[in-house]
N, C-alpha and C positions, 0 to 999 in steps of 0.2 A: 981592799982595791978592785977585788971584784964587784964586794957591794957599793963601790959606788957607781959600778959600770953601771950592777943593775936597777942602782935609783938612775941615773940620766933615762937608760933608756923605759924605764914606767913612763919619767914627765915629755918624756918624747910621742908616746904613745897619750898621752893623758892633752897632748898641744893640738893635738894631727888628728885624737875626737872632736876637741873643741873647734878647731879648724874648719872639721868638714860637716860640724851640726848649725856652723856657722853660715857655711854655704848654705845648707841644706833650708837654713830657715830664711837665708838672701834667695833662694829658690823657688821655696813656697811662696816667700810676698810677691815678689815679683808675678807667679800663675797665679795668684789669689788675684793680685792688680788686672793685670790684662785680662781674667773671668768676668770679673765689675764690671770689667769696659768695654761698651757698651759694641756686638756687631758694625763695623759702619752697613749703612742700609744697602747695598744692587742694583741700580740703576736697572727699566724694562730693558733697554742695550741689552747691560751684560744677560744679565735674564734670556734673552732674547737669543744671545753669545754662543746658549750650554747646548742648543739645536745642532744636527746637521741639516737644516732646512729648517726654512722661515717658508710660508707660502701662504695668500692672500686669492682669496675664494672669491669670486664679485659675478653675483646671479641684475637677473637683465629685468630691465622695469623703465625704459625709456628717460622722457625727464628726470624720475624719483631720483636718473643716476651722478648728482653732483653729489650724493649722500656719501657716493662710494672713496665721491672727492675727496671729500670732508676730511675722511677717516682716514686715506691716504696722508693727507697734509700730519694728521694728528700722529702717528705711525714716523713721517721723516724728523717733524719737532720732535719725539721722543729718540732719533738716532736709530731707529729701525727697520734696515735694510732685506725688503721680503727676499727671497732669489728660486720662486717657484713664486708663476701666475699661472691663473687659468680665469675665463672667464667666457658668460654667454652674451648673445646681444649687447646690449651698452654697456655689459659691465665687459666682454671682450676686447670692446672701441677703449673704454677706460685702458685694462691693462695694455692696448698697442699703446699707446699715449708716454705709460712710463715703464716701459719694456723698452721705444724702438727712441729711449733720449738719452740720454747721461744725467746724472741724481739730480745734479746739478740747474737741473732745463726742468726735469717732470712735474713739478708741482706747474711753471710757466706755461704751458701746453697744457694742462689741465686748464687750467684756466685762460688760456685763449678758445680752445675749444668750447668749455661750458656756456665763455661771452661770447661767441660766434652764433651755434643755437641756439640760443637764447631770443636771438633777435628772429622778424620777422622772414622770411627770403625774399620779395620782392620791393617792400616798403617802407620808409624806417619808420619808429616804431615813433608814435605824437605823442602816446601816455602810458607810465605805469598804472596802467587800472588797478594795476598788482597792489603797486608802495603806496594810488591813492586811496584804497579801500580799508587798506590798514590802518587807518587815521578814523578813519567812522567805527561806530560801536558796534562792540562786537555781536551783539543783538541782533541787529541789522541784517550780515547777511550778506554783507557787502564782498567780504571776502569771496566767497563762494561763488559770489555771481562775476568778479575780476577771476576767477578761475577759469569759470567755462566762457568768456567773453573769448580767454587766449587758448584756448583749448578749438575752440571754434577756430582759429584765427589761422590755428596751426592746419585742421581739415584743407580747407579751404587759398591757403598762400604760400603752405608753408615753410619750415624752418631752415634757414640760410643756412650755408654748406651743408644740409641736410638733405634733404630732401623736397621734393618740389612736386604740385597738382601734375599730371600728364592732361594733353588738349585733350577737351572733348574726343571722342571716334567719330570720325565719315564714313559716306559714303563708300569713299575711294575701301576705307581698311579693311571694310567686311566685303569688300569685293575681292580684294587681295587675300581674305585671312588673316590680316595683321592686325586682331582683335588682339589690346596688351592684356594683361595679367597684375597688375595691380591700378593699387588709383595712383603710387610718384614716385617720381623718376628717383633713384638715389645717386646718378650718375656724382649729382653735388660732393656729396660724401667719399668720396670716391677721388677726390682731388682735395678735397679738408686735411682725408689719412695722407695725402699726397705729399705734403707742408709740412704736415706738423709729425711724423712721424718715419725714421731712418728705419725702413727693415733693413736695412745689411747686419745695424746692432742689436736690433731685437732675434735676427736669426743667430748672432753672436757666439749662442749660448754662454752669456753671462746671465742672462736668467733662463728656466725651461718656462715656455710658454704653451698653453692647448688651448684654443678652443675647441667650442663644443655646436655642432651642428644636426641640419637631419638631414636622412641624402631624403629628398621626395618619390622618389620610385619606391624603395624597398622601405621607406618606412624606419626605416634604422636612426641610432646615434650616432654619429661620428663623433672624436674630437682629432684636428689639424696638431701635431705638436714638432714644435723647433728643433728636437731629439729627431726625427722622422723623416720628414721634408721644410723645404723653405716655403715657409709660409708670405703672405703676399696682402694686396686691401682687399680685395680677395674674398681670403679667405674670414675677415673682419668681419665684411659684409652680408656672405652668407648667414654669421653667428647667429647677424639683426635682421634676417631677413624674413621677417615676420608676420605673412597674409594676411588679408587678402590687401593692405597697405603695401606692400614693399615687392617688388618683385624677386621672384630666384637668382640663383648667380652663381654660373655656368664653374664647378674647378676640376677637373681631368675629365669631359667628362661627362661629371655627371651635375644635376644640377640640388639646391638646399636651399632648405629653410630654416626662417628662426630655429635655435639646439629648445629657447622654449617651448616651443610645442609636446618632446619629449622631459626632459627636467629640466628647471630651469635653474638646480641647483650641481654648481661644478666640484663640489665637495669630495663625491665617491674620486674623481679620476685623479686627484692628487693625494689620497689615503687609500685607492684602491688601487693603485694602479703596480707595476714589474719592481717599482723603484722604491724599496722603504730602509730608511731613515728619520731615526727620531725625529718628530715633527713639531711646529707649531704652527699652527692654520686660524687665521683669521679670515674667517667666512661672513660676508660681509650682503644681506641680504634690503632686499628693496620693497618686501613683499611678509605680510606680516602673516601666518595661520593663524593666531589667534586673534577673534574679535569679538564684535557683540551682534548681540539679535539684530535682522533691520528693520529698520520702522516704514520703508518706505520700497519703493520703484527702484530706485537712483541708489539706495545704502542697496538692494538684494544684487543689483548687478554692480557695487563695489568689491560686496563683501564677497560676491562667484570669485571675477581675477582676482581678488586676495590669496583663495582658497587654492584657487588654482594654479597662479602659477607663484606660492611659495611653496609649491613641490614636497611634499613631507619633509622640509627642512632636518627637524629633530628625526623622523623618522629615519633619515636619511642615518643620520652618527649615528642614533640609535642601534643602526644594524656596525655600521663600522666598529662601533666600540665590541657588539660581538664577536662577530667575526676576528676583533684581534685578538679578544677572550681566547678564541679557540687556536688563535697562531699561535698564542703563548703556550695554550696546553698542548697540542702538536710536537713543540718542541719541547718542553720540560718532559713526555713521555718518551721520545727519540734518543733528547741526550740520558735515559734510562735504560734503555736498552745494553744488552749484551755487547763488551765490545765486536764478535762476531758478527754479529748479525748488524751492525753499520752502511757494511757494502752492498746488501742486499737492495738489487733493483729500487722494488719495492719505499726499501726507506730512504734512499736514493730521493724518489718522489716524494712523495710528504716532507723528507726537508726544503726541497724550491717551496712550498705552504704555510714553511716552520718562520716565526715570525719573531723575536725577544726583542725589538727597538718599541717605544712610544711616543704617542702622540696627545695631544694639547689641544686642544679643537677649542674659540674665541670666538662667539656669534656676536656680530653687530645688529639690531634688525632697526629696520628705518620701521620710526613711529608715526605712521599718517597725525595728521592736525587735521582738527574736527571742520574745521571748512573745507577740505579735501573729499571733490568726485567721485564717480567713478572714473573721469576724464584729464586724474592726478596724472595717468607717465604722459599722459599730452597734454598737459597745459603748460607750457612751455614758457619762462618769461623771466628775466632779471631779476625782479626782488622773489619768486618760488625757487631761482633756481641760489640764490642768497643763504635762503632760511633752507633747504636743500643743505647746505657743502657745510652750515654751520652744525646743524644737527649734529652730520657723524665726524666733524672732528671734536663735539660737545660727549658725543658716546667714547668718542675714543678715548681720547682728555678720564672723562670720569674708570674705564676702564685699567688703564691704564695708571690711576692714580692708586693701586690697590697692587701693587710688582705681583704678591704671590701668584695674581692671576698667569702670570705666567712661569711659573715655576716648573721644571721638570720634573713629571712625576717618578715616583719611583717605580723599580722597575718588576717589583709585582702588581702594582695597580694597573700602569701599562694604558691605559686615555684616562683621561677629564676633562670635562667641557665647562664652561663660564661663558653666564651672559648675566652683562650687568646689571638689566632691566630687573630679570628675574629671580637677584643673586640682591635686591634693593640695593642698586648702589646711587649713586649721586648723578646720573645725566641725568638731564631734563631738556622735555623742550625748550629748544629759545622760544623766549613768547616774543610776541610782536612788537612791544615795545620796547626791545632791542632793536630791532630792526628800523622800526621808525628813526632811533638817533645813533644807533652807529655802524648803519651801511657803510660808511667807504672804507672800513674799518680793512675787508674783505680783501679790496684789491692792492689796499696800500700792506699790509700783511704777507701777501702772496707776490708781491710785485717781483 
């Protein structure tokens, strides 16, 4: 009897062992199957969602600013919505058009602005010389001449909804000491901003908005931030008041000029401020610090402007990277201190400068075309505008084609930077043939 019960118990344990082995084998097969199954590729929007802040920093550059609108279309297309915007000059205007409108209307407002300011101020454009020149042989320099004609039109007539020439000074003006301090009147821009930007929404706090300008009397750079004060059309216009073309703008008793006179790169405001968050920043530059050795005086003027307004973007980025490394090192040192030292005033003060956040800076830099001259930042025209817009869209799409560029850096890395052009990406300037056959797709796509 005892022997039978012992035999039954041994048989039960063997069955249980076989059952356990079967379960483990099934689990192992399931695990192996899961391991062999490729992980779902995360979308750019999902990767951007890993950050506390997604920022867009927009440089100044006049007519080249349509490139930034194209970049923003690429972000919208990918479902990436920035929550922090910073801009200077034309970048400030693009920032206002984005932050001052609901998501579904932002591209339409950008399109309306750029189509408006691409037209002459007074007389209708009878011929689009830039479009006609695109049909000429590239060796003829016809497009360069057409761009120069557009630039001269801007100087003599102004641009619709943006600026117009001032009337000539009379002897009565001289007697009354009422001499102008600029060549152009920018009151049309104020009317355009009033029509296209909801400043109530811009100041609602939905997005952090900061605008750069220069105090004329002190010569100091200033950032106007909607977290600290209510921004108006005057703040946007002050950021783009480039002398001697545009007049200074008065804000709270002080007069301001274009922020690009001191720094044309607003990235420092986003990454160097007091708000420390894991940040994905898209820095959109309109001037390239890198370029060819000039071959004539016109090339000299163009290269001088590129160097001046590129504002050493890479140097600024490198400085921010080093500062963040020091902040992380300081944080580690503070954490290693004995508990008894943590309450020391010096330690508490140092803690305010320590930071363990991570930054990913994605550079998008407009690449000038061979037919563009020193006047490219004021050579307005519908064809040039579409080309700049499409170039920005192409660069943004090429950047997002490799989602790893948006991956959040590891804590021990801290800061990473990306540039699709320097990394050998697929972004290329759209050829003239594209514009000869496909210009109508631009309005249809974002209407």
